C-alpha positions as CSV (number, residue, x, y, z in Angstrom):
1,M,34.9,-3.4,23.5
2,K,32.4,-2.3,26.2
3,K,31.0,0.3,23.9
4,S,30.7,-2.0,20.9
5,W,28.8,-4.9,22.5
6,W,25.5,-4.0,20.9
7,K,27.2,-3.8,17.5
8,I,28.5,-7.3,17.9
9,L,25.1,-8.4,19.1
10,S,23.5,-6.9,16.0
11,F,25.9,-8.9,13.8
12,V,25.3,-12.2,15.6
13,I,21.5,-11.8,15.6
14,L,21.4,-11.0,11.9
15,V,23.6,-13.9,11.0
16,Y,21.2,-16.1,13.1
17,T,18.3,-14.5,11.3
18,V,19.6,-15.2,7.9
19,V,20.7,-18.8,8.6
20,A,17.6,-19.8,10.7
21,G,15.3,-17.8,8.4
22,F,16.2,-19.8,5.4
23,L,16.9,-23.2,6.9
24,S,14.3,-23.5,9.7
25,K,11.0,-25.2,9.3
26,V,8.0,-22.9,8.6
27,P,4.2,-23.7,8.6
28,D,2.8,-24.6,5.2
29,L,0.0,-22.0,5.1
30,P,-2.3,-21.4,2.2
31,I,-1.3,-18.7,-0.3
32,I,1.9,-17.6,1.5
33,H,3.7,-21.0,1.7
34,Q,7.5,-20.6,1.8
35,S,7.3,-16.9,1.1
36,I,6.4,-16.5,4.8
37,R,10.2,-16.4,5.3
38,N,10.2,-12.9,4.0
39,L,8.6,-12.0,7.4
40,Y,12.1,-12.0,8.9
41,F,13.1,-9.3,6.5
42,H,10.2,-7.3,5.1
43,V,8.3,-6.8,8.4
44,C,11.5,-6.4,10.5
45,M,12.8,-3.7,8.2
46,W,9.5,-1.8,8.7
47,F,9.9,-2.1,12.4
48,A,13.4,-0.7,12.2
49,M,12.2,2.1,9.9
50,M,9.6,3.1,12.4
51,V,12.2,3.2,15.2
52,M,14.5,5.4,13.0
53,F,11.7,7.8,12.2
54,I,10.6,8.0,15.9
55,I,14.1,8.9,17.0
56,S,14.4,11.4,14.2
57,F,11.1,13.0,15.2
58,I,12.3,13.3,18.8
59,Y,15.5,15.0,17.8
60,S,13.6,17.5,15.6
61,I,11.5,18.4,18.7
62,K,14.7,18.7,20.7
63,Y,16.2,21.0,18.1
64,L,13.1,23.3,18.1
65,S,13.2,23.5,21.9
66,S,17.0,24.0,22.2
67,S,18.3,25.3,18.8
68,K,21.3,23.0,19.2
69,Y,22.6,22.2,15.7
70,K,23.7,18.8,16.8
71,N,20.1,17.7,17.3
72,D,19.3,18.6,13.7
73,I,22.2,16.4,12.5
74,Y,20.9,13.5,14.6
75,A,17.4,14.0,13.2
76,S,18.7,14.0,9.6
77,G,20.9,11.0,10.2
78,Y,18.2,8.8,11.7
79,A,15.7,9.9,9.0
80,S,18.1,9.0,6.2
81,V,18.5,5.5,7.5
82,G,14.8,5.3,8.0
83,I,14.1,6.1,4.4
84,Y,16.5,3.5,3.1
85,L,14.8,0.9,5.3
86,G,11.5,2.1,3.9
87,L,12.7,1.5,0.3
88,L,14.0,-1.9,1.2
89,G,10.7,-2.7,3.0
90,Y,8.7,-1.5,0.0
91,I,10.8,-3.6,-2.4
92,T,10.6,-6.8,-0.3
93,G,6.9,-6.2,0.1
94,A,6.4,-5.8,-3.6
95,I,8.3,-9.1,-4.3
96,W,6.2,-10.8,-1.6
97,A,3.0,-9.5,-3.2
98,N,4.1,-10.8,-6.6
99,Y,4.3,-14.4,-5.2
100,T,1.1,-14.2,-3.2
101,W,-1.4,-11.8,-4.6
102,L,-0.5,-12.2,-8.3
103,T,0.5,-15.8,-8.5
104,D,-1.6,-17.6,-5.8
105,Q,-4.7,-15.3,-5.8
106,N,-4.7,-14.5,-9.5
107,Q,-5.0,-10.8,-8.8
108,S,-4.5,-8.4,-11.7
109,L,-1.5,-6.1,-11.8
110,G,-3.9,-3.2,-11.8
111,S,-5.4,-4.2,-8.5
112,I,-1.9,-4.6,-7.0
113,L,-0.9,-1.1,-8.1
114,K,-4.1,0.3,-6.5
115,E,-3.4,-1.6,-3.3
116,P,-3.9,1.0,-0.4
117,K,-1.0,-0.4,1.6
118,L,1.5,0.0,-1.2
119,I,0.1,3.4,-2.1
120,G,0.3,4.6,1.5
121,A,3.9,3.3,1.8
122,A,4.9,5.0,-1.4
123,I,3.3,8.3,-0.1
124,A,5.2,8.0,3.2
125,I,8.5,7.4,1.5
126,L,7.9,10.3,-0.9
127,I,7.1,12.6,2.0
128,Y,10.3,11.8,3.7
129,G,12.2,12.0,0.4
130,A,10.9,15.6,0.2
131,Y,12.5,16.2,3.6
132,F,15.9,15.7,2.1
133,V,15.1,17.7,-1.0
134,L,14.1,20.5,1.4
135,R,17.3,20.3,3.3
136,G,19.3,20.6,0.1
137,S,17.5,23.8,-0.9
138,F,18.9,25.9,2.0
139,T,22.3,27.5,2.3
140,D,21.7,29.0,5.7
141,I,22.3,26.3,8.3
142,D,20.1,27.7,11.0
143,K,17.1,28.3,8.6
144,K,17.6,24.8,7.1
145,A,17.5,23.3,10.6
146,R,14.4,25.1,11.7
147,V,12.3,24.6,8.6
148,T,13.2,21.0,8.1
149,A,12.6,20.2,11.8
150,V,9.1,21.5,11.4
151,Y,8.7,19.5,8.2
152,N,10.1,16.4,9.9
153,I,7.4,16.6,12.5
154,F,4.8,16.9,9.8
155,A,6.3,13.9,7.9
156,F,6.1,11.8,11.1
157,A,2.5,12.8,11.7
158,M,1.6,11.6,8.2
159,L,3.5,8.3,8.6
160,F,1.0,6.5,10.7
161,P,-2.2,7.4,8.8
162,S,-0.6,6.6,5.4
163,I,0.9,3.2,6.5
164,W,-1.3,1.9,9.3
165,I,-4.6,3.7,9.7
166,I,-6.0,4.4,6.2
167,P,-5.1,1.0,4.6
168,R,-7.0,-0.7,7.5
169,M,-10.1,1.5,6.9
170,V,-10.5,0.5,3.3
171,G,-10.4,-2.7,1.4
172,S,-6.9,-4.2,1.1
173,L,-5.3,-7.4,0.0
174,H,-2.7,-7.0,2.7
175,P,-2.8,-9.5,5.6
176,G,-4.6,-8.1,8.6
177,A,-6.8,-5.7,6.6
178,P,-10.6,-5.9,6.9
179,G,-11.8,-8.5,4.4
180,S,-8.4,-9.8,3.6
181,D,-8.0,-13.5,2.9
182,S,-4.4,-13.4,1.8
183,G,-3.0,-15.5,4.7
184,N,-2.5,-14.8,8.4
185,P,-1.3,-11.4,9.6
186,A,1.9,-11.9,11.5
187,L,1.2,-9.5,14.4
188,N,-2.5,-9.6,14.9
189,A,-2.5,-11.7,18.0
190,Q,-0.2,-13.6,20.4
191,N,-1.1,-16.9,18.8
192,D,-1.1,-15.7,15.2
193,L,2.6,-16.5,14.6
194,D,4.1,-20.0,14.9
195,A,6.1,-20.4,18.1
196,G,9.2,-21.5,16.1
197,M,9.0,-18.5,13.8
198,R,8.5,-16.2,16.9
199,M,12.0,-17.4,18.1
200,I,13.5,-16.0,14.9
201,F,11.2,-13.0,14.2
202,W,11.6,-11.0,17.5
203,P,15.4,-11.4,17.6
204,A,15.4,-10.3,13.9
205,V,13.4,-7.1,14.9
206,I,16.1,-6.4,17.5
207,G,18.9,-7.1,15.1
208,W,17.6,-4.9,12.3
209,C,17.0,-2.1,14.8
210,L,20.5,-2.3,16.2
211,L,22.0,-2.4,12.7
212,S,20.0,0.6,11.7
213,T,21.2,2.5,14.8
214,W,24.8,1.5,14.0
215,I,24.5,2.9,10.5
216,A,22.8,6.0,11.6
217,T,25.5,6.8,14.3
218,L,28.2,6.4,11.6
219,R,26.4,8.8,9.3
220,I,26.0,11.3,12.1
221,R,29.6,11.1,13.0
222,I,30.7,11.7,9.4
223,Q,28.3,14.6,9.1
224,L,29.5,16.2,12.3
225,L,33.1,15.9,11.1
226,K,32.2,17.5,7.7
227,D,30.3,20.4,9.4
228,K,33.2,21.0,11.8
229,T,35.6,21.2,8.9
230,L,33.3,23.6,7.0
231,L,32.8,25.8,10.0
232,N,36.5,26.0,10.6
233,E,37.3,27.1,7.1
């Protein structure tokens, strides 16, 4: 029970997020309206994704400095959960864009497909997808661990420019980008988010991060058991 408190906390927070996220009152802002409730899911998933990729990056560095195979398994486990969160974040973001950019702003589908934020997110997900393709192409365990650890560091280095830096340097429909009029960016300033929403949003970030860590640790334990079985055969 002492070791599982954070898992219970994750479950409680996410139940609170779902219930409060759909039932609580939200500000009726232009363009985004009730779709702002997606903030508790889309943005929080991206937060959790970044945490997973950061942890994976750290374990890749640890592997290169120590050559301990366990660190490679940890790096892979956290990266795998990160890419799932990236896909979920991309999907929820695309759905959100459909109800704000296409419907309320009368943007064309072509302009949506050319949106720098979506393109950057797709590139980041593809780069991390290639990480797992690369892992599957090696039969030698040590070589796979070394090469993919280096690639994981490269993938992480490309993550911030493709998702955060480049989209903010060019014209974008995404909230918070220069020249954007598509509603208020949620995290631009302390007073940018409604106080009531803040009481749900930040717990939601914690809940998604804890759930992601829980899933990653389960995947890592399963992989360690598989590798132990294979090495013993």
